[in-house]
N, C-alpha and C positions, 0 to 999 in steps of 0.2 A: 190663647192659641197653642196648639200642640206643635212642638218643634218638628221640622222635617226630618224624617229618618233617612239614614244612608241607604242607598239601594244595595241590596245584597246580591250575591252571585246568582240566586234564582231569578231575580228581576232582570239581570243582564242577559242570562240565558234565554229568558222568555222573549225579550226584545230581539235578540239575535235570531231566535227561531222564527219570529214573525217576519223579520227582514228577509231571511232565507226563503221562507214560503212565498213571499211576494216576488222575489227574484225568480224563483222556480216557476211560478205561475206566468210571469211575463215571458220567460224563456219558452215555455210550452205554447203560449199564444203566438209568439213569433214563429215557432216551429210549424204550427198548423197553417199560419198565413202564407208560408213559403211553399206549400205543397200544391202541385198541379196534378189533376187527374186526367188521364188520356188513355186511349187504346194502346196496345203493345206496339203496333207498327208506328204509330205517331210518336210514342215515347223514344224508341230507338233512333228514329230519324231526328228527333229534337236533340238528343245527345250528340249525334254526329254533326248536325248542322251548326250547333253552338260552337263546337271546338274546331271544326274543319276550317282552316285558314285563320283562326283566331290567334292574334299575336301573343295572347297569354297562354296558349297551349304548351304543353310540355315539349321540350326540345330533346333531340337525340334518342327518341324511342324507336326501336326497330320496327320496320313496316309490319311484321307479323303481329305486333302488339297494338297497332293502331286500329281505328274503327270502333265498332260496338260489339260487345259479347253478350250472349244469352246464357243465363244460368239455367240450363234446360231442365234439369231434374232436381233443382235445389228444394229440399223440403221446407226450408226456412221462409219461403214466399218472398225471396229477393228475385227480381226479374232480369234486369239487364244492367250493364255498366260499361264504362269506357275508361281506358287508361290515359286518354288524351289530355285529361285535366289534372293529372297527378303532379306533385312536385317531384322532379326527377334530379337526383344527385348523380350526375354522370360518372364522376370519379369513383363513387362507391357502388354504382349500379343499383341504387335504391329508389323505389317508388314510395311516396308518402301521400296518404289521402284520408279523408274523414267520410265514411259511408253514411253517417247521419247528418252530414253537413258541417260539423264542427261547431264553433261558437262565434268567434268574432275575428275580423282581420284576415288578410290573405294568408298570413303565416300559419294559421290554425283553423282553416275552413276549406271546404270544397263545394263546388256547385256544378250542377248538370253532369253528374258522374254516376249516380247510383239510383236505381228505381226499385220500388217495393209493390207488392200486391195491394189491392184496395180492401181486402178482407181484414178481419180482426188480427190474424197472425202477421199480416204485413204491417199494419199500424203498430203492433206491439214490438216487432223487430226494429222498426224505424225508431221508436222511442228508446229501445234498449241501446241502440247505436248513438242516438242523439243526446240523451240526457247526461250520460257520463262522459260525453265528448270523446268517444272512442276514436283512436287514431290507428290506422293500419299502415304497416310498412312491409314492403317486399324487397328482400335482398337477393338479387339475381346472380346466377353463374355467368361465365364469360360470354356465352352465346344467347343469353336470355331464354333458355329452354327449361330452366328449373329455378324456382324461387322459394325462399323460406319466408313465411309470413309471421309477423309479430303483431300482436294486438296490444295497444297501450290504453289504459284507463286514465281518464282525466288528462289526456295528452302526454303523460310522462311516466306512468306506472306500468311496466310490462306485466302482462298476465302470464306468469311463469309456468302455470300448469297446462297452458294450451300450446300445442305444437301443430302448426299448419303449413302446408306446402301447396304449390301449384306447379304442374309439370306438363310439358308439351307432349302430345300423343301422336302427332303426324308431322311430316316434313314441312308442310306449309304453315303450320301454326293455326289451323282452323279449329282444332279440338284440343282441349286441355282438361286435365283432371285436378280437382280440388279435393284435398284430403286433410282431415283434422283429427288429432288425437288429444284427449284431455287426460293428463296424468298417466300417459302411456297407454290409455285405452281408446280404441276407435270411437269417435263421436259420430253416430249415424247421420245427424243433421248436417254435419260438415263434410260429407262425401257426396260430390256431384260432378257432373260434366259441364264444362263451359265451352260454348260454341260461338265462333265469330260469325255474326250475321250481316254486318256491314264492314267491308274491307276498305 
């Protein structure tokens, strides 16, 4: 009989790669199973109905930031969202959420907050947000009329080259501007108007 040879680094890497592929496949399957398709009007109502009166809804959010918002001319095929489900750090005036849903546990996941188009670009953007567990934070000024957005990869690595903001355009907070620059250059897909459609 030939003696068993010790497993080399290449064998360990191969096993780790297979395990990683299986975990990624499971994560993708879970992601697709959690998706619900519906018309725009039903989607925005579903977001509002889920969080309105929900004891898990964020506390201390100004009235102008409650309800549901439509990303009216967003070229990225994101449709609507609500702030009502964010994690709100009142002392820091910081919103935290996961537009792709996050991964696991209440501390690093979001639900019924973000919607995407059903075309290829919508699915692609969903996976871009979902697979690297992108976390978004908004740090607001004192009256919540201007917010600095930070995007975090894998829940903890800030994307330093991306600089994004959201700012209020009218006194009632019905219209907002979203602007994104990458490495100091305007990023066209990150410039769009946000409109509150359910107050």
